[in-house]
N, CA, C and O atoms as a GROMACS GRO file, in nm:
protein
  352
    1MET      N    1   5.369  -0.593  -0.229
    1MET     CA    2   5.236  -0.520  -0.242
    1MET      C    3   5.140  -0.614  -0.192
    1MET      O    4   5.136  -0.730  -0.235
    2LYS      N    5   5.064  -0.571  -0.104
    2LYS     CA    6   4.983  -0.663  -0.019
    2LYS      C    7   4.827  -0.571  -0.085
    2LYS      O    8   4.804  -0.451  -0.074
    3THR      N    9   4.761  -0.652  -0.137
    3THR     CA   10   4.618  -0.592  -0.218
    3THR      C   11   4.520  -0.687  -0.135
    3THR      O   12   4.546  -0.766  -0.045
    4ARG      N   13   4.394  -0.654  -0.196
    4ARG     CA   14   4.268  -0.689  -0.174
    4ARG      C   15   4.166  -0.674  -0.233
    4ARG      O   16   4.187  -0.567  -0.290
    5GLU      N   17   4.044  -0.712  -0.268
    5GLU     CA   18   3.965  -0.714  -0.372
    5GLU      C   19   3.825  -0.657  -0.310
    5GLU      O   20   3.777  -0.706  -0.208
    6LEU      N   21   3.766  -0.554  -0.378
    6LEU     CA   22   3.653  -0.514  -0.326
    6LEU      C   23   3.570  -0.518  -0.428
    6LEU      O   24   3.609  -0.533  -0.544
    7LYS      N   25   3.417  -0.502  -0.383
    7LYS     CA   26   3.340  -0.499  -0.475
    7LYS      C   27   3.237  -0.403  -0.523
    7LYS      O   28   3.135  -0.405  -0.453
    8VAL      N   29   3.235  -0.310  -0.633
    8VAL     CA   30   3.205  -0.196  -0.675
    8VAL      C   31   3.113  -0.188  -0.727
    8VAL      O   32   3.096  -0.291  -0.792
    9SER      N   33   2.976  -0.072  -0.750
    9SER     CA   34   2.859  -0.099  -0.810
    9SER      C   35   2.870   0.052  -0.877
    9SER      O   36   2.927   0.142  -0.814
   10VAL      N   37   2.811   0.075  -1.013
   10VAL     CA   38   2.832   0.231  -1.063
   10VAL      C   39   2.679   0.200  -1.126
   10VAL      O   40   2.642   0.093  -1.174
   11LYS      N   41   2.609   0.310  -1.115
   11LYS     CA   42   2.504   0.337  -1.180
   11LYS      C   43   2.500   0.436  -1.336
   11LYS      O   44   2.532   0.552  -1.365
   12VAL      N   45   2.464   0.361  -1.385
   12VAL     CA   46   2.474   0.453  -1.537
   12VAL      C   47   2.321   0.472  -1.606
   12VAL      O   48   2.269   0.374  -1.661
   13THR      N   49   2.268   0.571  -1.603
   13THR     CA   50   2.137   0.623  -1.680
   13THR      C   51   2.159   0.664  -1.853
   13THR      O   52   2.229   0.756  -1.895
   14VAL      N   53   2.078   0.567  -1.935
   14VAL     CA   54   2.105   0.668  -2.102
   14VAL      C   55   1.976   0.666  -2.149
   14VAL      O   56   1.892   0.593  -2.096
   15PRO      N   57   1.955   0.724  -2.223
   15PRO     CA   58   1.816   0.722  -2.334
   15PRO      C   59   1.810   0.592  -2.367
   15PRO      O   60   1.916   0.534  -2.390
   16LYS      N   61   1.702   0.529  -2.374
   16LYS     CA   62   1.618   0.412  -2.448
   16LYS      C   63   1.667   0.429  -2.548
   16LYS      O   64   1.743   0.340  -2.585
   17THR      N   65   1.650   0.530  -2.625
   17THR     CA   66   1.669   0.543  -2.797
   17THR      C   67   1.834   0.524  -2.800
   17THR      O   68   1.858   0.457  -2.901
   18VAL      N   69   1.935   0.549  -2.743
   18VAL     CA   70   2.075   0.525  -2.775
   18VAL      C   71   2.110   0.388  -2.741
   18VAL      O   72   2.198   0.335  -2.810
   19ILE      N   73   2.039   0.298  -2.615
   19ILE     CA   74   2.016   0.130  -2.633
   19ILE      C   75   1.955   0.078  -2.818
   19ILE      O   76   1.998   0.021  -2.918
   20ASP      N   77   1.850   0.138  -2.775
   20ASP     CA   78   1.769   0.090  -2.916
   20ASP      C   79   1.859   0.108  -3.070
   20ASP      O   80   1.840   0.049  -3.176
   21ASN      N   81   1.943   0.191  -3.040
   21ASN     CA   82   2.025   0.228  -3.181
   21ASN      C   83   2.180   0.167  -3.203
   21ASN      O   84   2.257   0.192  -3.297
   22THR      N   85   2.204   0.070  -3.072
   22THR     CA   86   2.299  -0.008  -3.053
   22THR      C   87   2.264  -0.129  -3.109
   22THR      O   88   2.152  -0.178  -3.104
   23ASP      N   89   2.404  -0.196  -3.186
   23ASP     CA   90   2.382  -0.333  -3.218
   23ASP      C   91   2.452  -0.412  -3.135
   23ASP      O   92   2.420  -0.530  -3.146
   24GLU      N   93   2.522  -0.392  -3.068
   24GLU     CA   94   2.580  -0.472  -2.953
   24GLU      C   95   2.506  -0.474  -2.793
   24GLU      O   96   2.414  -0.397  -2.768
   25PRO      N   97   2.546  -0.544  -2.719
   25PRO     CA   98   2.480  -0.515  -2.593
   25PRO      C   99   2.532  -0.416  -2.512
   25PRO      O  100   2.634  -0.438  -2.446
   26TYR      N  101   2.478  -0.317  -2.508
   26TYR     CA  102   2.505  -0.168  -2.480
   26TYR      C  103   2.596  -0.164  -2.373
   26TYR      O  104   2.708  -0.112  -2.379
   27PHE      N  105   2.513  -0.255  -2.210
   27PHE     CA  106   2.585  -0.235  -2.061
   27PHE      C  107   2.687  -0.308  -2.091
   27PHE      O  108   2.787  -0.277  -2.026
   28TYR      N  109   2.700  -0.385  -2.158
   28TYR     CA  110   2.806  -0.491  -2.169
   28TYR      C  111   2.966  -0.432  -2.220
   28TYR      O  112   3.076  -0.461  -2.173
   29LYS      N  113   2.933  -0.346  -2.323
   29LYS     CA  114   3.019  -0.258  -2.376
   29LYS      C  115   3.071  -0.148  -2.302
   29LYS      O  116   3.188  -0.110  -2.311
   30ILE      N  117   2.947  -0.075  -2.199
   30ILE     CA  118   2.994   0.001  -2.163
   30ILE      C  119   3.062  -0.012  -1.995
   30ILE      O  120   3.124   0.075  -1.935
   31GLY      N  121   3.028  -0.144  -1.948
   31GLY     CA  122   3.096  -0.202  -1.854
   31GLY      C  123   3.233  -0.233  -1.870
   31GLY      O  124   3.313  -0.224  -1.777
   32PHE      N  125   3.272  -0.278  -2.013
   32PHE     CA  126   3.416  -0.293  -1.985
   32PHE      C  127   3.510  -0.181  -2.046
   32PHE      O  128   3.630  -0.171  -2.023
   33GLU      N  129   3.446  -0.110  -2.116
   33GLU     CA  130   3.510   0.023  -2.174
   33GLU      C  131   3.561   0.122  -1.995
   33GLU      O  132   3.672   0.169  -1.968
   34LYS      N  133   3.443   0.123  -1.914
   34LYS     CA  134   3.462   0.180  -1.784
   34LYS      C  135   3.558   0.118  -1.668
   34LYS      O  136   3.581   0.169  -1.558
   35GLU      N  137   3.602   0.013  -1.711
   35GLU     CA  138   3.678  -0.057  -1.600
   35GLU      C  139   3.815   0.047  -1.556
   35GLU      O  140   3.858   0.035  -1.441
   36ASP      N  141   3.865   0.125  -1.628
   36ASP     CA  142   4.034   0.195  -1.596
   36ASP      C  143   3.943   0.298  -1.523
   36ASP      O  144   3.983   0.324  -1.410
   37ASP      N  145   3.837   0.360  -1.559
   37ASP     CA  146   3.774   0.511  -1.509
   37ASP      C  147   3.734   0.426  -1.343
   37ASP      O  148   3.737   0.501  -1.245
   38VAL      N  149   3.701   0.287  -1.320
   38VAL     CA  150   3.660   0.268  -1.188
   38VAL      C  151   3.807   0.256  -1.090
   38VAL      O  152   3.829   0.301  -0.978
   39VAL      N  153   3.870   0.199  -1.154
   39VAL     CA  154   3.992   0.225  -1.066
   39VAL      C  155   4.094   0.362  -1.049
   39VAL      O  156   4.195   0.373  -0.980
   40LYS      N  157   4.030   0.457  -1.135
   40LYS     CA  158   4.093   0.546  -1.068
   40LYS      C  159   3.999   0.686  -0.998
   40LYS      O  160   4.043   0.797  -0.966
   41ASN      N  161   3.864   0.638  -0.989
   41ASN     CA  162   3.762   0.730  -0.935
   41ASN      C  163   3.699   0.699  -0.829
   41ASN      O  164   3.676   0.772  -0.733
   42GLU      N  165   3.660   0.545  -0.853
   42GLU     CA  166   3.556   0.504  -0.753
   42GLU      C  167   3.652   0.430  -0.646
   42GLU      O  168   3.586   0.374  -0.558
   43VAL      N  169   3.775   0.420  -0.634
   43VAL     CA  170   3.842   0.343  -0.504
   43VAL      C  171   3.993   0.414  -0.520
   43VAL      O  172   4.064   0.443  -0.616
   44GLU      N  173   4.003   0.427  -0.369
   44GLU     CA  174   4.180   0.471  -0.336
   44GLU      C  175   4.246   0.375  -0.361
   44GLU      O  176   4.218   0.262  -0.322
   45ASN      N  177   4.360   0.409  -0.441
   45ASN     CA  178   4.467   0.296  -0.436
   45ASN      C  179   4.459   0.185  -0.506
   45ASN      O  180   4.521   0.082  -0.477
   46GLY      N  181   4.358   0.203  -0.636
   46GLY     CA  182   4.297   0.120  -0.720
   46GLY      C  183   4.416   0.103  -0.826
   46GLY      O  184   4.463   0.194  -0.895
   47VAL      N  185   4.476  -0.092  -0.828
   47VAL     CA  186   4.523  -0.123  -0.898
   47VAL      C  187   4.482  -0.198  -1.055
   47VAL      O  188   4.565  -0.213  -1.145
   48GLU      N  189   4.356  -0.234  -1.063
   48GLU     CA  190   4.297  -0.309  -1.166
   48GLU      C  191   4.143  -0.351  -1.107
   48GLU      O  192   4.110  -0.368  -0.989
   49ALA      N  193   4.065  -0.363  -1.224
   49ALA     CA  194   3.940  -0.374  -1.194
   49ALA      C  195   3.880  -0.436  -1.324
   49ALA      O  196   3.897  -0.405  -1.442
   50TRP      N  197   3.787  -0.554  -1.254
   50TRP     CA  198   3.732  -0.628  -1.379
   50TRP      C  199   3.572  -0.621  -1.379
   50TRP      O  200   3.517  -0.646  -1.271
   51PHE      N  201   3.485  -0.587  -1.498
   51PHE     CA  202   3.338  -0.569  -1.493
   51PHE      C  203   3.283  -0.741  -1.456
   51PHE      O  204   3.318  -0.832  -1.531
   52ASP      N  205   3.218  -0.762  -1.366
   52ASP     CA  206   3.168  -0.867  -1.335
   52ASP      C  207   3.005  -0.873  -1.392
   52ASP      O  208   2.938  -0.971  -1.358
   53GLY      N  209   2.942  -0.766  -1.480
   53GLY     CA  210   2.821  -0.777  -1.524
   53GLY      C  211   2.724  -0.687  -1.444
   53GLY      O  212   2.750  -0.640  -1.333
   54PHE      N  213   2.587  -0.665  -1.524
   54PHE     CA  214   2.515  -0.561  -1.462
   54PHE      C  215   2.398  -0.607  -1.419
   54PHE      O  216   2.391  -0.728  -1.436
   55GLU      N  217   2.282  -0.549  -1.359
   55GLU     CA  218   2.141  -0.546  -1.367
   55GLU      C  219   2.076  -0.429  -1.402
   55GLU      O  220   2.122  -0.315  -1.391
   56LEU      N  221   1.969  -0.460  -1.443
   56LEU     CA  222   1.853  -0.304  -1.495
   56LEU      C  223   1.791  -0.286  -1.353
   56LEU      O  224   1.748  -0.379  -1.285
   57VAL      N  225   1.792  -0.156  -1.317
   57VAL     CA  226   1.741  -0.114  -1.196
   57VAL      C  227   1.622   0.009  -1.242
   57VAL      O  228   1.610   0.060  -1.354
   58GLU      N  229   1.554   0.031  -1.139
   58GLU     CA  230   1.467   0.127  -1.159
   58GLU      C  231   1.534   0.269  -1.123
   58GLU      O  232   1.620   0.275  -1.035
   59PRO      N  233   1.506   0.341  -1.169
   59PRO     CA  234   1.589   0.537  -1.145
   59PRO      C  235   1.492   0.546  -1.011
   59PRO      O  236   1.375   0.507  -1.010
   60ARG      N  237   1.555   0.600  -0.907
   60ARG     CA  238   1.498   0.684  -0.830
   60ARG      C  239   1.472   0.833  -0.885
   60ARG      O  240   1.523   0.882  -0.985
   61ILE      N  241   1.389   0.888  -0.805
   61ILE     CA  242   1.363   1.020  -0.811
   61ILE      C  243   1.465   1.103  -0.814
   61ILE      O  244   1.559   1.043  -0.762
   62GLY      N  245   1.499   1.213  -0.849
   62GLY     CA  246   1.640   1.285  -0.868
   62GLY      C  247   1.739   1.243  -0.928
   62GLY      O  248   1.813   1.331  -0.973
   63ASP      N  249   1.775   1.112  -0.949
   63ASP     CA  250   1.889   1.098  -1.057
   63ASP      C  251   1.859   1.102  -1.192
   63ASP      O  252   1.774   1.072  -1.276
   64ASN      N  253   1.982   1.158  -1.171
   64ASN     CA  254   2.014   1.224  -1.359
   64ASN      C  255   1.899   1.318  -1.426
   64ASN      O  256   1.861   1.300  -1.541
   65ILE      N  257   1.857   1.400  -1.357
   65ILE     CA  258   1.749   1.504  -1.351
   65ILE      C  259   1.776   1.564  -1.509
   65ILE      O  260   1.677   1.602  -1.573
   66GLU      N  261   1.898   1.571  -1.564
   66GLU     CA  262   1.907   1.640  -1.699
   66GLU      C  263   1.869   1.559  -1.785
   66GLU      O  264   1.817   1.630  -1.871
   67ILE      N  265   1.860   1.449  -1.819
   67ILE     CA  266   1.791   1.354  -1.878
   67ILE      C  267   1.646   1.315  -1.854
   67ILE      O  268   1.568   1.292  -1.947
   68ALA      N  269   1.613   1.308  -1.723
   68ALA     CA  270   1.433   1.333  -1.688
   68ALA      C  271   1.377   1.420  -1.761
   68ALA      O  272   1.300   1.385  -1.850
   69GLU      N  273   1.410   1.568  -1.734
   69GLU     CA  274   1.360   1.687  -1.836
   69GLU      C  275   1.339   1.660  -1.950
   69GLU      O  276   1.229   1.695  -1.993
   70THR      N  277   1.416   1.603  -2.026
   70THR     CA  278   1.395   1.600  -2.162
   70THR      C  279   1.262   1.500  -2.207
   70THR      O  280   1.229   1.480  -2.324
   71GLY      N  281   1.205   1.451  -2.103
   71GLY     CA  282   1.081   1.362  -2.126
   71GLY      C  283   1.114   1.255  -2.223
   71GLY      O  284   1.023   1.209  -2.291
   72GLU      N  285   1.261   1.202  -2.237
   72GLU     CA  286   1.306   1.067  -2.324
   72GLU      C  287   1.294   0.962  -2.189
   72GLU      O  288   1.322   0.980  -2.071
   73GLU      N  289   1.262   0.895  -2.229
   73GLU     CA  290   1.240   0.720  -2.142
   73GLU      C  291   1.385   0.705  -2.140
   73GLU      O  292   1.461   0.742  -2.230
   74THR      N  293   1.417   0.649  -2.034
   74THR     CA  294   1.556   0.617  -1.990
   74THR      C  295   1.534   0.479  -1.932
   74THR      O  296   1.428   0.419  -1.912
   75VAL      N  297   1.669   0.439  -1.909
   75VAL     CA  298   1.721   0.276  -1.843
   75VAL      C  299   1.837   0.317  -1.750
   75VAL      O  300   1.937   0.384  -1.774
   76THR      N  301   1.805   0.272  -1.669
   76THR     CA  302   1.929   0.257  -1.588
   76THR      C  303   1.991   0.122  -1.543
   76THR      O  304   1.924   0.023  -1.514
   77ALA      N  305   2.120   0.129  -1.541
   77ALA     CA  306   2.169  -0.053  -1.474
   77ALA      C  307   2.289  -0.013  -1.388
   77ALA      O  308   2.374   0.066  -1.428
   78LYS      N  309   2.291  -0.060  -1.292
   78LYS     CA  310   2.402  -0.079  -1.229
   78LYS      C  311   2.492  -0.177  -1.248
   78LYS      O  312   2.469  -0.296  -1.227
   79LEU      N  313   2.634  -0.116  -1.303
   79LEU     CA  314   2.724  -0.211  -1.324
   79LEU      C  315   2.843  -0.279  -1.206
   79LEU      O  316   2.896  -0.211  -1.118
   80HIS      N  317   2.865  -0.403  -1.224
   80HIS     CA  318   2.912  -0.443  -1.112
   80HIS      C  319   3.052  -0.489  -1.148
   80HIS      O  320   3.086  -0.560  -1.244
   81TYR      N  321   3.142  -0.425  -1.037
   81TYR     CA  322   3.303  -0.452  -1.078
   81TYR      C  323   3.410  -0.547  -0.935
   81TYR      O  324   3.383  -0.543  -0.815
   82THR      N  325   3.491  -0.600  -0.979
   82THR     CA  326   3.576  -0.648  -0.887
   82THR      C  327   3.686  -0.576  -0.861
   82THR      O  328   3.758  -0.575  -0.961
   83VAL      N  329   3.742  -0.505  -0.753
   83VAL     CA  330   3.859  -0.385  -0.786
   83VAL      C  331   3.918  -0.423  -0.687
   83VAL      O  332   3.871  -0.441  -0.575
   84LEU      N  333   4.092  -0.446  -0.745
   84LEU     CA  334   4.209  -0.493  -0.680
   84LEU      C  335   4.239  -0.345  -0.604
   84LEU      O  336   4.249  -0.239  -0.667
   85VAL      N  337   4.253  -0.358  -0.449
   85VAL     CA  338   4.313  -0.244  -0.449
   85VAL      C  339   4.438  -0.285  -0.354
   85VAL      O  340   4.445  -0.396  -0.302
   86GLU      N  341   4.554  -0.168  -0.335
   86GLU     CA  342   4.669  -0.192  -0.301
   86GLU      C  343   4.634  -0.153  -0.160
   86GLU      O  344   4.558  -0.057  -0.143
   87ILE      N  345   4.686  -0.225  -0.048
   87ILE     CA  346   4.668  -0.214   0.107
   87ILE      C  347   4.778  -0.119   0.116
   87ILE      O  348   4.869  -0.179   0.059
   88LEU      N  349   4.826  -0.001   0.155
   88LEU     CA  350   4.941   0.069   0.231
   88LEU      C  351   4.958   0.040   0.365
   88LEU      O  352   5.048   0.094   0.429
   0.00000   0.00000   0.00000
């Protein structure tokens, strides 16, 4: 099986209250939990994904309108992954 590595980033926006009420580093926890989702949903022929870390980013206008409409302050992070994909 031939494979190659891809770099993939996924944006996640959550209400600030969720982060404030979490005892552990929220985006690290979510990053590791989403590894399987990244393999299945973000690439074709994904074999395995590794969480590489995250960076906080400013949300753009139009991102996650349903959260913004509640008036809650939100935090957005870009989660970075290395994904191993099979070359067919």
